[in-house]
C-alpha positions in Angstrom: 70.4 -10.7 -8.0 73.7 -12.2 -7.5 75.2 -10.8 -4.8 73.0 -9.0 -2.7 73.4 -10.5 0.7 76.4 -9.6 2.8 78.3 -7.8 -0.2 76.2 -4.7 -1.2 75.5 -2.3 2.0 72.9 0.4 2.3 73.3 3.7 3.2 70.1 5.3 5.0 70.2 9.2 5.0 67.9 10.3 8.4 70.2 13.2 9.3 67.8 15.8 8.0 65.7 18.6 10.3 62.2 17.7 8.5 60.8 21.1 8.5 58.2 20.9 6.4 56.8 18.0 9.0 56.9 20.5 12.2 55.6 20.8 14.7 56.0 16.7 14.5 59.7 17.3 13.7 60.2 19.4 16.5 60.2 16.8 19.1 61.9 14.0 17.0 63.5 13.8 13.6 61.4 12.6 10.5 62.3 9.0 9.9 61.1 8.5 13.8 57.7 9.9 12.5 55.0 6.8 12.8 53.5 5.2 10.1 50.7 2.9 12.0 52.2 1.3 14.7 56.0 1.7 13.2 58.3 4.7 12.7 59.2 5.4 8.9 62.7 4.1 9.7 61.9 0.5 10.9 59.5 0.4 8.4 62.9 0.6 5.5 64.7 -1.4 8.0 62.2 -4.2 7.9 62.0 -3.9 4.0 65.8 -4.1 3.6 66.1 -7.0 5.3 63.3 -8.7 3.2 65.7 -7.7 0.4 68.3 -9.5 1.4 70.2 -6.4 2.1 71.2 -6.1 5.9 74.5 -4.0 6.3 73.4 -0.6 6.9 74.8 2.2 7.6 72.9 4.9 8.9 73.4 9.0 8.6 72.8 10.8 11.0 72.8 14.6 12.0 69.2 16.0 13.7 68.5 14.4 17.0 71.2 11.1 16.2 70.7 10.1 19.3 66.9 9.5 19.1 67.5 7.7 16.0 70.5 5.6 17.1 68.4 4.6 20.5 66.0 3.0 18.6 67.7 1.2 15.9 70.7 0.1 18.4 73.1 -2.3 16.3 70.5 -3.6 14.4 70.1 -7.0 16.0 66.5 -6.5 17.0 65.9 -6.0 13.0 68.0 -8.7 12.3 70.3 -6.6 10.5 74.0 -5.5 11.2 73.8 -1.3 11.5 76.8 1.3 11.9 76.4 5.2 12.4 77.9 8.1 11.0 77.3 11.7 12.1 77.1 14.8 10.0 78.4 17.6 12.2 77.4 20.0 9.4 74.9 19.0 7.0 76.4 17.3 4.0 73.5 17.2 1.6 72.3 13.7 -0.1 75.4 12.5 -1.4 78.3 14.0 0.8 77.8 11.7 3.9 79.4 8.6 1.9 82.6 10.4 2.2 82.5 9.6 5.8 82.0 5.9 5.2 85.6 3.6 4.7 85.6 0.5 3.0 82.4 0.8 1.0 82.0 -2.5 -1.3 81.5 -2.1 -5.3 77.9 -1.5 -4.9 76.3 0.2 -2.6 72.7 1.9 -2.0 72.1 5.3 -1.2 68.3 6.3 0.1 66.4 8.5 1.8 65.0 7.6 5.6 61.5 9.1 4.6 60.2 7.3 1.7 57.5 5.0 1.2 57.6 2.6 -1.8 57.4 -1.2 -2.7 59.8 -0.8 -5.0 61.7 -3.9 -6.0 64.9 -3.6 -4.0 66.0 -6.8 -5.6 65.1 -6.1 -9.1 66.5 -2.4 -9.1 70.3 -4.0 -8.1 70.4 -6.0 -10.7 69.3 -3.6 -13.2 72.3 -1.9 -12.0 74.7 -4.7 -11.8 73.2 -5.7 -15.5 73.9 -2.1 -17.4 77.1 -2.1 -15.2 76.6 1.1 -14.6 78.0 4.1 -12.2 75.1 5.2 -10.6 71.3 3.8 -10.6 68.3 6.3 -10.5 64.9 4.8 -9.1 62.5 7.1 -11.2 58.9 7.3 -10.9 56.4 8.4 -13.2 54.6 11.4 -11.5 51.2 13.0 -12.8 50.9 16.5 -12.3 47.4 18.2 -12.7 47.1 22.1 -13.4 44.0 23.0 -12.4 44.1 26.2 -14.4 43.6 26.9 -18.4 46.9 27.1 -19.7 47.4 29.8 -22.3 50.3 29.0 -24.8 52.1 32.3 -26.2 54.8 33.2 -28.3 56.3 37.2 -28.7 53.2 38.0 -26.4 50.9 36.6 -29.5 48.6 34.0 -28.3 49.3 30.7 -29.8 46.9 28.3 -28.2 44.4 26.8 -24.9 44.8 23.7 -22.9 42.1 23.4 -20.4 43.4 21.9 -16.8 46.3 19.7 -18.6 48.2 16.7 -17.3 51.4 16.7 -17.6 53.5 13.4 -16.6 57.5 13.4 -15.1 59.9 10.7 -14.0 61.2 12.3 -10.7 63.5 10.6 -8.2 62.5 8.6 -5.7 65.4 9.2 -3.3 66.9 5.5 -4.0 69.8 5.3 -5.8 72.4 2.6 -6.7 76.3 3.6 -6.8 79.5 2.1 -8.0 82.5 2.7 -5.6 83.6 4.5 -8.9 82.0 7.6 -8.2 83.9 8.2 -4.7 86.5 10.0 -6.5 83.8 12.9 -7.1 82.9 12.8 -3.1 85.6 14.8 -0.6 85.3 13.8 3.0 83.0 16.6 5.0 82.3 18.4 1.6 78.7 19.3 1.0 77.6 17.2 -1.7 73.6 16.9 -3.2 73.1 13.4 -5.2 72.1 15.6 -8.0 75.2 17.1 -8.2 77.0 13.9 -7.8 74.7 12.2 -10.6 76.1 15.5 -13.0 79.5 15.1 -12.5 79.6 11.5 -13.0 77.5 11.9 -16.4 79.6 15.2 -17.6 82.7 13.1 -17.4 81.5 10.3 -18.9 80.1 8.3 -16.6 76.9 5.9 -17.4 73.6 6.6 -15.1 71.3 4.4 -15.4 67.5 5.3 -15.1 65.2 2.2 -13.0 61.4 2.6 -13.9 59.7 0.6 -12.0 55.4 0.4 -11.4 55.3 0.3 -8.2 54.0 2.8 -4.6 56.0 5.6 -3.7 55.7 8.6 -1.9 58.3 11.1 -0.2 57.1 11.9 3.0 58.0 14.9 3.3 54.7 17.2 3.6 51.5 17.1 6.0 49.3 16.1 3.0 52.1 13.3 1.9 52.2 12.6 5.7 48.4 11.9 6.0 48.3 9.7 2.4 50.7 7.4 3.5 49.2 6.6 7.0 46.4 5.7 5.0 48.3 3.7 2.3 50.6 2.1 5.0 47.8 0.6 6.9 45.6 -0.7 4.0 49.1 -2.3 2.6 51.5 -2.9 5.3 52.9 -6.1 4.3 54.1 -5.1 1.1 55.5 -2.0 2.0 57.8 -4.4 4.7 58.7 -6.4 2.2 56.9 -9.3 3.5 55.8 -12.5 1.0 
């Protein structure tokens, strides 16, 4: 990767209420939920630093003061942190409309994911493709615990016993070119899928990057429990330490 450090900003989305993790998130925001002895956001800040991404904007909303108290200006994590605050929820893309002087390439990522994704490689891929947006995607296996009946016009066509399906799902880690900012209005709600569709429908280039890595969206209690186990077993890799 030719120009990561000092030239690419990471935008970390940390403003959601995390309702699916209640009662944990009743007292602190989801990015502060602990993994082992560290809050999730500290794990992500360490990984960003170890990937050469040291200029970070954190988008806050729910219990913003707690996020700011923990992260400060980033000095203790060897990164540079500034903040924007959503007075009303702006979605997963809308917050970038509050940030001035975004560089040519920037990262927008959820503040509640656990992954071993190589940040350097996905950014290099984005640059090599000269893409407007690059979506980090992960192959997810979905098992159906029932017999599936295939029908057509009310007639039986076939039967599949407990099939498994594979889907490419968004990791909540996206690389954007500042060319897409024309689709983002200040203080206007916008989710990342809607921004991606706008770019695609207007002829922009949307690339997908799939890497054989660990990924988990810590959005539900069962996923959080799994993340706790996996993090303890492989902490150095999740922190991006070599």
